[in-house]
N, C-alpha and C positions, 0 to 999 in steps of 0.2 A: 310550580307553574312555569311552563317553558316560555322563554322569550320569543317574541315574534321574529320570524325569519325576514331579514330586510330584503332578501331577494338579490338578484343579480344587479349590481349597480349599472345605471344607464350611462353609456359613454357620452362624454361631453365633447363637442366639437368647438374648438376655439376659432371663432370667425375672425378673419383679418379685418382690421378697421377699414371701412369703405372710404377710399380716397379716389377711386376711379370715377364714380359717378359725378363728383364735383368737377373734376377736370374735363370730363366728357361734356357736361352741360355748358361749361365755359367755351369749349370748342364749338359746340352747336350754336351757341348764342352769337359767336363772333363770325360765323360763316355768312358771307354776303350772298344775296341772290345773283344769279348769273347775269340777269339783265343789268343790274347796277354795276357789276364788274366790267361788262363790256362798255357801258356808257362812260364809266370813268376812264377806261383805256382810250377809247376813240375820241372822247371829248377833250381830254387833256392833250392828245396828239394834235387835234384840230386847232385848239387855242394856241399852242406853242408854235405851230406852223404859221399861223396868221401873224404872230409877233415877229416873223422874219422880215416883214415889210419895213418897219422902222430900223431894223438892223441893216438892211440893204441901203437905206437912205443915209444912215450914219457912215457906213463904209464908203459910199460914194463921196461924201464930203471930206473924209479924212485921207483917203488914198490919193496919192499924187497923180497928176496926169502925165502922159508919156509924150515927149517931143518927137515928132516924126517928120520926115521930109519925102517929097515926091521925087524919086530918083529916075523918073522917066521909064526906060525899058526895064530897069531893075525893080520897078514897083515902089511900094511905100516901105521905107526902111526907117529904123530908129536913128535919130539925129544925135547919137551919143555913142562913143566907142565902148563905154562901160555903163550902161543904163542901170540905175538903182531903183527906178520906178517900178519895175516888175517885182523886185524883191520887196519893196515897200508896200505894194498893194497886197501881196500875199501875207506879209507880216502884220499889217493892220487888220486883215480879216482874221488872222489867228488870235491876236489879242482881243479883238471884239468877240470872237467866238468863245474864248475862255470866260469872259464876263457874262456873256449871254447864257451859257450853260449853267454857270453858278447861280445866276439870278432866277432862271426858270425852275431850277431844282429846289431852291429854298422857298420860292413862292408856292410851288405845288405841295411841298411838305407842310407848310404852315396853313395854307388855305384849305387843302383837302385832307385835313388831319383825320377825319373819320373814314377815309378811303385809302389809307396807306397800304401798300402791298405790291405784289408783282405787277398787277395791271397798271398801277400808277407809274411804276418804274418804266415799263415798256412803252407806255404812252408818251411820257416826257422825253425819253431817249429817241424814240422814232420821230416825234415832233421836232426835236432840236436838230436832228439830221436833215429832215425835210425842209425846215425853215431856212437853213443856210444854202443848201444845194439847189432847191427848186424855187425859192422866193428871194432871199437876200442877194445872192450872186446875180441871177438874171435881172433883177430890178436895178441893182447898182450898175451893171454894164449897159442896161437899156437907156439910162439917162444920158443924153448927149450923143447917142449912137446915130440918130438920124442926121444930125448936123455933121458928124464925122463922115458918114457915108456920102453926104452931099458934097463935102469938100473933096473926097477922093474922086468923085465923078467929074468934078469941074476944076481941079487943081492943075496948075501949070507946073512944068518941071522946075524943081528947085524951091518951090514954095514949102513952107513949114506949117505945122499944125500941132495942137496939143490934144492927143487922143485921150478919150476917157479911160479910167482904170479898167483893167481886166484881170481875171484870175488865170494863173498859169500852172497851178498844181492842184492835186486832189486833196492833199493833206489838210489844208485849213477847213475844208468842209466837214471833216470828221471830228474836229476838235470839240465843238459844242456837245455833240452826243456823248463823247467820251467823258467830258467833264461832268455832265449831268448824271451819267451812270455812276461815276466815282462818288459824287456828293451824296446822292440818294442812298447808295450802299453804305457809306460811312454813317449817315444819319440813322439808318435802320440798325446798324450795329451798335451805335451808342445809345439808342433809345431804350428806356426802361419799360416800354409797353410790351406785354407778352405777345399780343397779336397785332401790334402796330395800329390798333384802332381804338384803344382805350387810354386817352391821355391821363397821366397821373398814376398809372398802375404801379404796383410795387415791383421791384426787379425780380426776375425769375419767371417761371412758367406755371405757377400755381394760381389759384383763384384770386381775383382782384379784391384786396382789403378784406378777405374772408366773407364776402357777401353771398358766396355760393357754398360755403362750407357746411357740412352736415354735423350735427352734434354727435360727439363720440359716445358710444354706448359700450359699457363694459361687457366683455364676453361672458363673464360670470353671471351678470344680471340677465342677459339675453338667453342664457342656457337654463335658467331656473334655479341656480344656486342662491342660497340666502346671501343677501348683501351684508357687508361688514358694518360696524358702527359708524354713524355719521360723525366726523370730527367736529362739525359745526353745531351739532345739537347740544342742548343743555344737559348736564350730567343728571342721571336719575338719583332720586333720594335713596339713602342706604336702607337696607332691610332692617326691621326692628330686632334687636337682640334680646337675650333673656332678661336683662335688667329693665327693658322697656315693657315687659309683660305686666298687666294689672294683677295686683295681689288680691287674693280672696279673703 
């Protein structure tokens, strides 16, 4: 009797374990809608810009006034050969800007923890710059300006006055935005959240805590090959030998 021809063996293709779909689903899940992204960016910029009002009031209180004198035909001049008030006003705004940028960056990072990302960074940085340049400085210089202009119009030659603080350089207005950008960038670099929106995620760029992982399937099982013995199964009883056969 001739043995059966097993035929040509079927080639087996060893599939690579699927790790891409898990990563892809994580990325798809973490993608925010465009409307929410724009709302976070513009909303954070608007809120930070409004916070420039108390910053301007604080700067006006801390910055020193400038002693001036009516010199007649020479106009209003500073009544001090080496006035430090100009430097002090810019210095106070610089120090306050450092603290302002640090506070708004930390607050945005902690409050908007589900919206961390480039939109939040751009919104906070733009708001910090606008808050100082267009809100804090104009408001701080506006307080007491009417009284100063009235004195200039009615002052006699030789009379003195304490002019309100004024900004004389552009650098202090850029400090808050620079500090906010540095702080948010460092927080993002030190964060263990893969997509900056999942607090408590494991470090790295894989799925969070394995909740999106797919069960691994052996390529031998998926290709139809018989699986090997299960190491966790109970051992089979031994086959009966000649001594165990019943005697006639």
